[in-house]
C-alpha positions as CSV (number, residue, x, y, z in Angstrom):
1,M,-25.6,-25.1,-12.1
2,A,-27.6,-23.9,-15.0
3,S,-27.7,-27.4,-16.5
4,K,-29.0,-28.9,-13.3
5,L,-31.7,-26.2,-13.0
6,A,-32.6,-26.6,-16.6
7,A,-33.1,-30.4,-16.2
8,N,-35.2,-29.8,-13.1
9,C,-37.6,-27.2,-14.6
10,L,-37.5,-27.6,-18.3
11,T,-40.6,-26.3,-20.0
12,A,-42.0,-27.4,-23.4
13,D,-40.6,-24.2,-25.0
14,G,-37.2,-24.8,-23.3
15,M,-37.2,-28.4,-24.5
16,Q,-37.8,-27.3,-28.1
17,A,-35.2,-24.5,-27.8
18,L,-32.6,-27.0,-26.6
19,K,-33.4,-29.5,-29.3
20,N,-33.1,-26.7,-31.9
21,A,-29.8,-25.4,-30.4
22,L,-28.4,-29.0,-30.5
23,F,-29.5,-29.4,-34.1
24,D,-27.7,-26.2,-35.1
25,C,-24.6,-27.5,-33.5
26,E,-24.9,-30.8,-35.3
27,E,-25.4,-29.0,-38.7
28,A,-22.3,-26.8,-38.1
29,A,-20.3,-29.8,-36.9
30,S,-21.2,-32.0,-39.9
31,G,-19.8,-29.3,-42.2
32,L,-16.8,-28.6,-40.0
33,D,-17.7,-25.0,-40.1
34,V,-15.6,-23.5,-37.3
35,E,-17.3,-20.0,-37.3
36,R,-20.8,-21.4,-37.5
37,Y,-20.1,-24.0,-34.8
38,G,-18.7,-21.3,-32.6
39,E,-22.0,-19.3,-32.9
40,A,-24.1,-22.5,-32.5
41,N,-22.0,-23.4,-29.4
42,L,-22.7,-20.0,-27.8
43,N,-26.4,-20.3,-28.6
44,F,-26.4,-23.8,-27.1
45,H,-25.0,-22.6,-23.8
46,R,-27.2,-19.6,-23.7
47,T,-30.2,-21.8,-24.3
48,I,-29.3,-23.9,-21.3
49,H,-28.7,-20.7,-19.2
50,N,-32.2,-19.4,-20.1
51,A,-33.8,-22.8,-19.5
52,S,-32.5,-22.6,-15.9
53,A,-35.2,-20.0,-15.3
54,N,-32.9,-18.3,-12.8
55,I,-32.6,-14.7,-13.8
56,W,-29.7,-13.9,-11.4
57,L,-27.7,-16.9,-12.7
58,V,-28.4,-15.9,-16.3
59,Q,-27.1,-12.4,-15.6
60,Q,-23.9,-13.8,-13.9
61,L,-23.3,-16.2,-16.8
62,K,-23.6,-13.3,-19.2
63,Q,-20.9,-11.4,-17.3
64,I,-18.6,-14.5,-17.4
65,E,-19.3,-14.9,-21.1
66,L,-17.9,-11.4,-21.8
67,H,-14.6,-12.6,-20.5
68,I,-14.3,-16.0,-22.1
69,N,-15.9,-15.5,-25.5
70,P,-12.7,-14.3,-27.1
71,Y,-11.2,-17.7,-26.4
72,R,-14.3,-19.9,-26.9
73,T,-13.8,-20.7,-30.6
74,M,-10.1,-21.1,-30.5
75,P,-10.2,-24.9,-29.9
76,Y,-12.4,-25.5,-32.9
77,G,-9.4,-24.9,-35.2
78,V,-7.9,-28.2,-34.0
79,P,-9.0,-31.2,-36.0
80,S,-11.5,-33.4,-34.1
81,R,-12.4,-30.9,-31.4
82,I,-15.7,-30.0,-33.0
83,G,-16.7,-33.6,-33.0
84,K,-15.7,-34.1,-29.4
85,S,-17.5,-30.9,-28.4
86,M,-20.6,-32.1,-30.3
87,N,-20.5,-35.4,-28.4
88,E,-20.3,-33.5,-25.1
89,H,-23.2,-31.3,-26.1
90,A,-25.3,-34.4,-27.0
91,A,-24.6,-35.9,-23.6
92,I,-25.5,-32.7,-21.8
93,S,-28.7,-32.4,-23.8
94,Q,-29.7,-36.0,-23.2
95,A,-29.3,-35.5,-19.4
96,I,-31.3,-32.3,-19.4
97,L,-34.1,-33.7,-21.6
98,A,-34.3,-36.7,-19.4
99,G,-34.6,-34.5,-16.3
100,H,-31.4,-35.9,-14.8
101,G,-30.1,-32.7,-13.1
102,A,-27.1,-34.1,-11.3
103,E,-25.9,-35.9,-14.5
104,A,-26.5,-32.7,-16.6
105,R,-24.5,-30.7,-14.1
106,D,-21.6,-33.3,-14.1
107,Q,-21.6,-33.5,-17.9
108,M,-21.5,-29.7,-18.2
109,Y,-18.8,-29.4,-15.6
110,D,-16.6,-32.0,-17.4
111,H,-17.3,-30.2,-20.7
112,M,-16.2,-26.8,-19.3
113,M,-13.3,-28.1,-17.3
114,L,-11.9,-30.1,-20.2
115,Q,-12.1,-27.0,-22.3
116,G,-9.9,-25.1,-19.9
117,K,-7.5,-28.0,-19.4
118,R,-7.1,-28.4,-23.1
119,I,-6.2,-24.8,-23.9
120,P,-2.4,-25.2,-23.6
121,S,-2.4,-28.4,-25.7
122,L,-4.8,-26.8,-28.2
123,L,-2.5,-23.8,-28.6
124,Q,0.3,-26.1,-29.3
125,A,-1.7,-28.2,-31.8
126,L,-2.9,-25.1,-33.6
127,E,0.7,-23.9,-33.9
128,T,1.7,-27.3,-35.3
129,H,-1.2,-27.4,-37.7
130,R,-0.4,-23.9,-39.0
131,N,3.2,-24.8,-39.5
132,D,2.3,-27.9,-41.4
133,H,0.1,-25.9,-43.9
């Protein structure tokens, strides 16, 4: 919802904030810095929330964030997940910047749902990775 709203009412400041947030993700991803990418990821999502210009929605998303943040960086310990997440962020940003609300919504939905569906396999991959090292 926030992605669609952001695409439909993006201001010049919101556009610049989104570009900056995506750049921060790219920088962290290029260095495979898990902690930094986790922080950049949170900022990226918060930037989209704020760009939605819907105060009630932003407040609701902050409440949800409190519950999911402990798990949000877990997937980045798996090799290749940062790159996949970065590609998803780029597609979401492209859609928002182009003003394609439905596409932005769908891209974000896929990004969030894939994250949830991946958790069991990510936990297994992390365990395997730890055992191999």
